[in-house]
Each structure stands twice: as structure tokens, then as C-alpha cells.
N, C-alpha and C positions, 0 to 999 in steps of 0.2 A: 503494499500500500504506499501511497505518496504520501509525503508530511504535507497534511491538512487536517483540517476540522470535520468531523463526521457526526451526522445523528445516528446513532446506533441503531435504532428502529428501522432507517431505512438501508440498512445493508442487507437486510435478508427480506424476503417475504414468504407469504404461506400459500401453500399448493393444497388444495383440497384433498384429503384423504391421504396426505404423506407427511414426512418428515423430510424438512430441508436442513443441509447444513453448511457453513461456510467457515474456512479455515480464515483466520485472520491473522494470527502470529505463529510461526512454529518454529523454535529454537530449541538447543539441547537442553536449556534447563526449565520449559515450559511451553505450553501452548494456549492460543486464545481460540474459539472457536464459536460461532454463533448457530441457533438452532431455531427453527421455527415448526412447531407441529400443530397439525390440524387437530381439534376436539377428538378426544378420544385416543389417538395415537400416543404412544411411549417408549420407552426403553426397558427390556425385560432385566431382570435380577443380573448383576454382573460386579465386578470388581475390578479395581485399577490399583496398580503398586503405586499409586502419586496422590495427593490430597487432591481433591476436585471442587473447586469453588464454582456453585449454580446461581446466576444472578439473573433475576425475573424481570425479563425487560417490558412485558406486556402480556395480559390475561392471567391465568393462574394455573397452577398443577398441585398435584401430590407427589411428593417425594417420599420414598420409603428408604430409610438407613438401619441396617441392624434391625428390623422389625418396630422402629419407630417411624410412624407416618407425620409428616410434615405438610400442612398446607400452605404453599406460598404463593404470593401475586406480586403486583408490579411494584418494582424497588425492592423488595424483599431477597435476601440470599439464605444459602445453606452451604455449610461445607461437608462432604462426605469425605471422612477421613481414609487415608491410604488402607489399603485390603480389608475394608468393611465392605460386606453386601451393599448393595443400591441400586434402586430401580425408580422409576417417575412415568406419571401417566398425565396427560393434558385434562383438567377438568372443563377447560375450553381451550380454544385455540391460544396459543403462547408462546411468545420467543425468550429466549435465555440467550446467555453468555456462560461458556464453560472456561473455567480456567484451572488448567490442570499444570500443578506447581511441582516440579520433578525435584529441585533443590531448593 
């Protein structure tokens, strides 16, 4: 990406019935990826070897981390610790920014 100011919600668009992702930064120390989920779409339970910070840009979702369910909406974030099972589901269409912190 070029050096300039971005409106984060404009960097990714919804597609009906789909999950859309767009990688913004990829470095050895971490990644930043944007996601747009249609209502009802989600990611099944999985684990990552790094901490994952999920920031909700728009809409709302349920994020389950180690059996605890968090309902998050616009402007909220949650951190899934490394090596803990987590999953998410769009309660309504929602966009999020995922930061994977590798070091």
C-alpha cells in the first residue's frame, strides 16, 4: 500500500453469501488482514501459534475463545491468545481487522 490515509471500512466490500479477505501488511513479525463476512458466515474452530487481535469495523459477531463466547460490535476488539481454540460467526454482516502478532 502507498503512504496515505485510508478509510478502513472502504478497503474491503461485502459479497453476499461469502467471506472476503484482503491482506494489508505481511511481515515476518505479523500480518494485518481485513475481512468482510456475510450474515451467518464464519470461521470454524481453529488455533493459531500467535496472538490474534480482532477489531470489529462494522456490524457484529460472536467470537468463541476456549469455550467463552463474546458478542462484539463496531469499535470493539477481542484478543485470542496463541494456541487457544477460537471461532467466529457473523450475527449480521460484519467487517473486521485481524492483527496476527508473531513477536
